[in-house]
N, CA, C and O atoms as CSV, one atom per row, in Angstrom:
chain,resi,resn,atom,element,x,y,z
A,1,MET,N,N,96.974,90.493,77.810
A,1,MET,CA,C,97.629,90.716,79.569
A,1,MET,C,C,98.353,90.316,80.316
A,1,MET,O,O,98.789,90.871,81.325
A,2,MET,N,N,98.745,88.473,79.577
A,2,MET,CA,C,99.343,88.229,80.194
A,2,MET,C,C,101.089,88.848,80.289
A,2,MET,O,O,101.659,88.250,81.202
A,3,GLY,N,N,101.606,89.412,79.898
A,3,GLY,CA,C,102.483,89.939,79.198
A,3,GLY,C,C,103.530,90.371,80.270
A,3,GLY,O,O,104.661,89.981,80.561
A,4,HIS,N,N,102.333,91.748,80.937
A,4,HIS,CA,C,103.163,91.997,82.299
A,4,HIS,C,C,103.747,91.165,82.763
A,4,HIS,O,O,104.977,91.146,82.804
A,5,TYR,N,N,102.645,89.867,83.440
A,5,TYR,CA,C,102.841,88.689,84.608
A,5,TYR,C,C,103.953,87.574,84.167
A,5,TYR,O,O,104.414,86.641,84.826
A,6,ALA,N,N,104.242,88.011,82.755
A,6,ALA,CA,C,105.663,86.893,82.430
A,6,ALA,C,C,106.770,87.979,82.508
A,6,ALA,O,O,107.962,87.676,82.545
A,7,ASP,N,N,106.407,89.009,82.526
A,7,ASP,CA,C,107.386,90.429,82.338
A,7,ASP,C,C,108.364,90.104,83.518
A,7,ASP,O,O,109.588,90.207,83.593
A,8,VAL,N,N,107.093,89.530,84.731
A,8,VAL,CA,C,107.510,90.103,86.156
A,8,VAL,C,C,108.616,88.340,86.405
A,8,VAL,O,O,109.819,88.208,86.628
A,9,PHE,N,N,107.851,87.614,86.286
A,9,PHE,CA,C,108.319,86.915,86.313
A,9,PHE,C,C,109.718,86.085,86.796
A,9,PHE,O,O,110.385,85.639,87.729
A,10,ILE,N,N,109.509,86.357,84.698
A,10,ILE,CA,C,111.481,86.929,84.057
A,10,ILE,C,C,111.620,87.454,84.315
A,10,ILE,O,O,112.250,88.011,83.416
A,11,PHE,N,N,111.579,88.462,85.557
A,11,PHE,CA,C,112.510,89.538,86.109
A,11,PHE,C,C,112.956,88.413,87.316
A,11,PHE,O,O,113.921,87.681,87.535
A,12,TYR,N,N,111.834,88.687,87.868
A,12,TYR,CA,C,112.140,87.503,89.524
A,12,TYR,C,C,113.932,86.060,88.881
A,12,TYR,O,O,115.119,85.897,89.163
A,13,TYR,N,N,112.874,85.461,87.969
A,13,TYR,CA,C,113.748,84.141,87.488
A,13,TYR,C,C,114.778,84.957,87.305
A,13,TYR,O,O,115.462,85.003,88.328
A,14,LEU,N,N,115.134,85.537,86.556
A,14,LEU,CA,C,116.716,86.027,86.806
A,14,LEU,C,C,117.476,86.829,87.327
A,14,LEU,O,O,118.597,87.047,86.868
A,15,ASN,N,N,116.656,87.843,89.153
A,15,ASN,CA,C,117.332,87.919,89.069
A,15,ASN,C,C,117.465,86.829,90.579
A,15,ASN,O,O,118.263,87.304,91.387
A,16,ARG,N,N,116.957,85.785,90.939
A,16,ARG,CA,C,116.915,84.984,91.019
A,16,ARG,C,C,118.405,84.058,91.324
A,16,ARG,O,O,119.140,83.805,92.279
A,17,LEU,N,N,118.274,83.645,89.349
A,17,LEU,CA,C,119.611,83.209,89.006
A,17,LEU,C,C,120.683,84.078,88.958
A,17,LEU,O,O,121.721,84.077,89.618
A,18,SER,N,N,120.274,84.855,88.045
A,18,SER,CA,C,122.363,85.921,89.048
A,18,SER,C,C,122.637,85.527,90.612
A,18,SER,O,O,123.705,84.969,90.865
A,19,SER,N,N,121.608,85.825,91.795
A,19,SER,CA,C,122.259,85.641,92.665
A,19,SER,C,C,122.050,84.523,93.348
A,19,SER,O,O,121.594,84.455,94.489
A,20,VAL,N,N,122.538,83.217,92.330
A,20,VAL,CA,C,122.975,81.989,92.833
A,20,VAL,C,C,124.138,82.303,91.487
A,20,VAL,O,O,125.239,81.789,91.679
A,21,PHE,N,N,124.062,82.678,90.860
A,21,PHE,CA,C,125.747,82.605,90.711
A,21,PHE,C,C,126.538,83.906,90.820
A,21,PHE,O,O,127.597,84.070,90.215
A,22,LEU,N,N,126.046,84.725,91.527
A,22,LEU,CA,C,127.383,86.122,91.951
A,22,LEU,C,C,127.571,85.100,93.289
A,22,LEU,O,O,128.740,84.975,93.655
A,23,VAL,N,N,126.515,84.334,94.081
A,23,VAL,CA,C,127.372,84.125,95.405
A,23,VAL,C,C,128.052,82.548,95.464
A,23,VAL,O,O,128.335,81.814,96.411
A,24,PRO,N,N,128.120,82.463,94.613
A,24,PRO,CA,C,130.152,81.461,94.374
A,24,PRO,C,C,131.336,82.450,94.055
A,24,PRO,O,O,132.418,82.459,94.642
A,25,LEU,N,N,130.794,83.622,92.609
A,25,LEU,CA,C,131.256,84.228,92.470
A,25,LEU,C,C,132.525,85.268,93.783
A,25,LEU,O,O,133.693,85.647,93.865
A,26,LEU,N,N,131.565,85.280,94.350
A,26,LEU,CA,C,131.746,86.195,95.502
A,26,LEU,C,C,132.878,85.217,96.248
A,26,LEU,O,O,133.998,85.513,96.665
A,27,CYS,N,N,132.056,83.744,96.259
A,27,CYS,CA,C,133.290,83.591,98.068
A,27,CYS,C,C,134.459,82.792,97.023
A,27,CYS,O,O,135.509,82.493,97.591
A,28,TYR,N,N,134.362,82.475,95.730
A,28,TYR,CA,C,136.521,82.634,95.025
A,28,TYR,C,C,136.745,83.692,94.911
A,28,TYR,O,O,137.861,84.050,94.536
């Protein structure tokens, strides 16, 4: 039952991480 929650958390974490990395790339 924790698998679904973990998937959502990982998706949210990766989305946040990718946004953090994409912002400097777009600025440069």
